[in-house]
C-alpha positions in Angstrom: 113.6 201.0 191.0 110.2 200.1 192.0 107.2 201.6 190.1 103.7 202.2 191.6 100.7 201.7 189.4 98.0 204.5 190.1 94.9 203.6 191.7 92.8 204.7 188.7 95.3 202.7 186.5 94.1 199.6 188.7 90.6 200.3 188.7 90.6 200.5 185.0 92.2 197.3 184.5 89.7 195.8 187.0 86.8 197.3 185.3 88.3 196.2 182.0 88.6 192.4 183.2 85.0 192.2 184.7 83.3 193.9 181.4 85.9 190.9 179.1 84.7 188.2 181.3 81.0 189.8 181.0 81.3 189.7 177.2 82.8 186.1 177.3 80.3 184.8 179.6 77.2 186.7 177.4 78.7 185.2 174.2 78.7 181.7 175.4 75.4 181.9 176.9 73.9 183.3 174.0 75.1 180.3 171.9 73.8 178.1 174.6 70.8 180.1 174.4 70.5 179.9 170.9 70.7 176.3 170.8 68.3 175.2 173.5 65.8 177.7 171.3 66.1 176.1 168.2 66.2 172.5 170.2 62.5 173.5 171.9 61.6 174.8 168.3 62.4 171.6 166.6 60.6 169.9 169.1 57.4 171.4 169.2 57.4 171.1 165.5 57.9 167.3 166.0 55.4 166.9 168.7 52.7 169.2 167.0 53.3 166.9 164.0 52.6 164.0 165.6 49.7 165.3 168.0 47.8 166.5 164.5 48.2 162.7 162.7 47.3 160.9 166.2 44.0 163.3 166.6 42.9 162.5 163.0 43.5 159.1 163.2 41.8 158.6 166.5 39.1 160.5 165.4 38.6 159.0 161.8 40.2 155.8 161.5 37.8 152.7 161.0 39.7 149.7 162.5 40.6 149.4 166.1 44.3 150.6 167.1 46.9 148.3 168.4 48.5 150.7 171.0 51.7 148.6 171.7 51.9 148.2 167.8 51.7 152.1 167.3 54.0 152.9 170.2 56.3 150.2 168.7 56.3 151.7 165.0 56.4 155.0 166.0 59.5 154.6 168.3 61.2 152.5 165.3 60.2 155.2 162.7 62.0 158.0 165.0 65.3 156.4 165.4 65.1 155.4 161.6 64.2 159.0 160.7 67.8 159.9 162.1 69.0 158.4 158.8 71.7 156.0 160.2 71.5 152.8 159.0 73.3 151.2 162.2 70.9 152.9 164.7 67.7 151.0 165.6 64.5 150.6 167.8 64.1 147.3 170.2 61.1 146.1 171.6 61.1 144.5 175.0 60.9 141.2 173.6 63.9 142.2 170.9 66.2 143.7 173.6 65.9 140.5 175.6 66.8 138.3 172.8 69.5 140.8 171.5 71.1 140.7 175.4 70.9 136.7 175.3 72.6 136.4 171.8 75.3 139.3 172.8 76.3 136.7 175.6 76.3 133.8 173.0 72.8 131.9 173.9 71.0 132.0 170.8 67.5 130.5 169.8 67.5 128.0 166.7 69.1 124.5 166.4 72.9 125.5 165.9 73.5 125.6 162.6 74.3 128.3 159.5 71.7 127.2 156.8 71.6 128.9 153.2 69.0 127.9 150.7 70.5 126.2 147.5 68.2 127.5 144.7 69.9 125.2 142.7 68.4 121.9 144.3 65.7 123.5 146.2 66.8 122.4 149.7 68.6 124.2 152.8 72.3 123.5 152.7 74.1 123.3 156.0 76.9 125.3 155.9 78.0 124.9 159.7 77.1 123.1 162.9 78.2 124.6 165.7 80.0 122.5 168.5 77.7 120.6 170.9 74.3 122.3 169.5 71.1 120.4 169.4 71.6 119.7 165.5 75.0 118.0 166.2 73.7 116.0 168.9 71.0 114.7 166.5 73.7 113.8 163.9 73.1 116.8 161.6 76.8 117.9 159.7 78.2 120.2 157.3 77.5 119.3 154.0 74.2 117.8 154.9 70.6 119.1 153.0 67.7 119.8 154.8 64.5 118.8 152.7 61.7 119.6 155.2 60.9 121.2 158.3 58.0 119.8 160.3 56.9 117.9 157.4 56.6 120.8 155.2 58.9 120.4 152.1 61.5 123.0 151.5 60.3 125.1 148.3 61.5 128.6 146.9 58.2 130.0 148.2 58.6 128.7 152.0 62.1 128.3 152.8 62.8 132.0 154.2 59.6 130.7 156.6 61.2 127.2 156.9 64.4 128.5 157.7 63.2 131.4 160.2 61.3 128.3 162.0 64.9 126.6 162.4 66.1 129.6 164.3 62.6 129.6 166.5 62.5 130.4 170.4 64.3 128.4 172.8 62.9 125.4 174.4 61.2 124.2 171.9 61.2 121.2 169.2 61.3 121.6 165.6 61.1 118.2 163.4 63.6 118.1 160.5 64.2 115.8 157.7 67.6 115.8 156.3 69.8 113.8 154.1 73.3 112.8 155.1 75.5 110.5 152.9 72.5 109.7 150.9 70.3 108.5 153.6 67.4 110.4 155.0 66.6 110.9 158.3 63.8 112.8 160.4 64.3 113.9 163.7 63.2 116.1 166.3 65.5 118.7 167.3 65.5 121.1 170.7 66.2 124.6 169.9 68.8 126.7 172.0 72.1 126.7 172.4 75.2 128.5 173.2 76.2 129.9 169.8 79.6 129.3 168.2 80.8 131.9 166.2 84.4 130.5 165.3 84.7 127.7 163.1 88.0 126.4 162.3 90.4 123.3 160.3 93.6 122.5 159.2 94.7 121.5 155.3 98.2 121.0 153.8 99.5 122.6 157.3 97.7 125.8 157.1 94.9 127.0 159.4 91.4 128.2 158.5 89.6 130.5 160.9 86.1 131.6 160.1 84.7 134.4 162.6 81.0 134.7 162.0 80.5 137.2 164.9 82.0 139.3 167.5 80.1 138.3 170.6 81.3 138.1 174.0 82.1 134.8 173.8 83.8 134.8 170.6 87.7 135.7 172.0 87.5 132.4 174.1 86.2 130.4 171.4 89.1 131.9 169.1 91.7 130.9 171.8 90.5 127.5 171.8 91.0 127.3 167.9 94.5 128.6 168.2 95.3 126.3 170.2 94.3 123.7 167.9 96.4 125.0 165.4 99.6 125.3 167.7 99.1 121.7 168.7 98.8 120.8 165.1 102.3 122.5 164.0 100.4 125.0 162.2 102.2 128.3 161.3 100.2 130.1 159.0 96.1 131.1 159.4 93.7 132.1 157.3 91.0 134.3 159.1 87.8 134.7 157.0 85.4 137.8 158.2 83.7 137.4 155.0 79.7 138.5 155.3 80.5 139.2 159.1 78.7 142.2 160.0 77.5 141.2 163.9 79.0 142.2 167.0 80.4 145.1 168.9 83.5 146.6 168.5 84.8 145.7 172.2 84.2 142.0 171.4 86.4 142.3 168.3 89.3 144.1 170.3 89.3 141.0 172.5 89.6 139.1 169.7 92.4 141.6 168.3 94.7 141.9 171.7 94.8 137.9 171.5 96.7 138.2 168.5 98.7 141.3 168.7 101.5 143.0 170.8 101.1 145.8 172.7 100.2 149.0 170.8 102.4 151.5 170.8 102.4 153.3 167.5 99.8 155.4 166.2 97.3 156.0 168.4 98.9 154.0 170.8 95.4 151.9 171.2 93.8 149.2 169.3 91.0 151.4 168.9 89.5 154.8 169.8 85.9 156.0 169.7 85.7 159.6 169.4 82.7 161.5 169.4 80.8 164.5 167.0 82.8 166.8 168.8 86.1 165.4 168.5 86.0 163.9 172.2 87.4 160.5 173.1 84.7 158.5 174.4 87.0 155.3 175.2 90.3 154.0 174.5 90.8 150.2 174.0 94.0 149.3 174.9 96.2 145.8 174.6 98.5 144.1 176.5 102.2 142.6 175.6 101.0 139.0 174.3 100.3 138.0 170.8 101.2 134.8 168.7 103.5 133.7 166.2 101.8 132.8 163.0 101.5 134.4 159.6 98.5 135.7 158.5 95.9 136.3 156.2 92.4 137.9 156.2 89.8 137.4 153.8 87.1 140.3 153.4 84.5 141.1 151.1 81.8 143.8 150.6 79.8 142.5 153.7 83.0 142.6 155.9 81.3 145.1 158.3 82.0 147.0 161.8 83.6 144.9 164.2 84.6 142.8 161.5 86.3 145.6 159.5 88.1 146.7 162.8 89.7 143.4 163.2 91.1 143.2 159.5 92.4 146.8 159.6 94.4 146.0 162.8 95.9 142.9 161.8 97.1 144.9 158.9 98.2 147.6 160.5 100.5 145.6 162.8 102.0 144.2 160.1 100.8 140.5 161.1 98.3 140.2 157.8 97.4 140.8 154.2 93.9 141.5 153.3 92.4 139.7 150.3 89.4 139.7 148.4 87.5 142.9 147.7 86.7 146.1 149.5 84.5 146.0 152.6 81.5 148.1 153.4 83.0 150.7 155.5 81.5 150.7 159.2 83.5 152.6 161.2 81.3 153.4 163.9 80.5 152.4 167.3 76.8 151.9 168.9 75.8 152.1 172.6 72.4 150.6 173.5 70.3 152.8 175.8 67.3 151.0 177.6 64.2 152.3 177.6 61.5 152.4 180.4 59.0 149.8 178.8 62.0 147.1 178.7 62.7 148.0 175.1 66.2 149.7 173.6 67.6 151.8 171.4 70.9 151.1 169.8 72.4 154.5 168.6 75.7 155.4 167.2 77.7 157.3 169.4 81.1 157.7 168.1 83.4 157.1 164.9 86.3 154.6 165.6 89.9 155.1 164.6 92.3 151.9 164.4 95.5 151.2 165.5 97.3 153.5 162.7 95.4 153.5 159.5 93.0 156.4 158.9 89.3 155.8 159.8 87.5 153.4 157.4 83.9 154.6 158.2 82.2 155.5 154.7 85.2 154.2 153.0 85.9 150.4 153.5 89.1 148.7 153.6 90.8 148.3 150.4 92.4 144.7 150.2 96.1 144.6 149.4 95.4 141.6 146.7 91.8 142.2 145.2 90.3 138.9 144.2 86.9 138.8 142.6 84.4 136.0 142.8 81.2 135.7 140.6 78.0 137.0 141.4 76.9 133.4 142.0 79.8 132.5 143.8 79.2 135.2 146.1 75.6 134.4 146.5 76.6 130.5 147.5 79.9 131.5 149.4 78.8 129.5 152.3 78.6 126.6 149.9 81.4 127.0 148.2 84.3 124.4 148.6 87.7 125.8 149.1 89.1 124.3 145.9 86.4 126.2 144.0 87.4 129.7 146.2 89.6 131.9 144.3 89.8 134.0 147.3 91.1 131.4 149.8 93.6 129.7 147.0 95.2 133.4 146.9 95.7 133.4 150.9 97.0 129.7 150.5 99.4 130.6 147.7 100.5 134.1 149.8 101.1 132.2 152.6 103.1 129.4 150.9 105.2 131.9 149.4 
C-alpha cells in the first residue's frame, strides 16, 4: 500500500534542508572569514612594524644604505623568523650555485678537506674521481700546507679551505705533501661532484655517501657494479655526517637496493603536509640487490641520509650501527622569487616505508657504538683500524 506525503510535509522538509545547508555554509564561511581576518591583522602588524623601522632608519641613519644587502637581510630574516632550521633564503647568486650543486656541478678543486689541528695542516680526506685535484696528483691522505703561497695556520685555515672551494673557471695554487715530497701545483676550480666513495677490504665493500644529489644514484650503481665484479657479498654504507641532499634523490638510491614496497605505507616514503594530506608518494620497482648490509650513522646523519638508513632497516636488509641520528624527517620545496633568489621551505613531514616518522626523534641504532669526542672531530681522518663503528660493522657482517 502506497503512502502519499502531504504537500505541507514536503515543503517543511525542503525548508529544513535549505536551512541546514545555509547553516553549514555560514559556519564554513565564518571559519574562513575569521582566518582571513586573522591573517590580515597579522600581516598588517608585520608590515606596520617593518615600515616604522624603515622610516626611522632612512631618516636618522648616518651611513649609506646598501639596498641589495638590506633586501637580502630582510628576506633572510623573515624566513629565519619562521623558526624552522631547515628553511632558508637564497640570494640570486646563492640559488644559481644551489641549482648547479644539486645537478652535481661544484666549484672547488674536488676534495673533502679537514683541518688537522694536531699537525696544523689541511688533510685531504677524499678526492673526487676525475677532479682537478686528482688530475694534478693530489691523493687521499695528502696534506696541504699552503694555499696561494699562504701557509696554513689555526688563524687562517677556514679562509684557505674556503678558497679551495671558490668559483668555477678560476685557478688556485696548492702546496701539498705526497709521500714525504712537497709539491706546488696550480689547480683549476670546478668539477662534477663525487658523492659516492667506495673501496673493498677483506671481501667487504665500503661505500661512503657524502650527499644525495641528482647524480648520486648513478654513482651508487657504479659502486655496486665494482662490488659485484670483486665478488663482494657484504657492504658497509657510511652516512655519518651526511646532511645534504633531497629526499627524492635518496629515494632513487634506496630503489636501487630494495625490492618493490608492498608493506607499511606501500611506498619508500610519503610526504604529508600539516593538514595530514599526502603531497607526494615515492614508489619503488621490483629490482633489488643481494648483499648483506650495515649502515653507519651518527648525530650528524640528517634528512635524506636518515631516510636512506631507515628504509634499508625497514626492508630488513641492514642493521644500523653508531649513535642516534639528528631527527630531520621533513621535506623542503624550493620557491623561486621574482628577483632570481629563492626560499627553501619545509612543506611536509616524511613517513618512511614501515617505521614511524623519525622527525624530531632521530633513528636509534640497532648496535650502539660510541666514538670519543676527538675521534668524532677527526672522523674523516680516522683509519678503518681505529674506527670502532666500522670495526663493529665488519664483525657483524662476518658473523
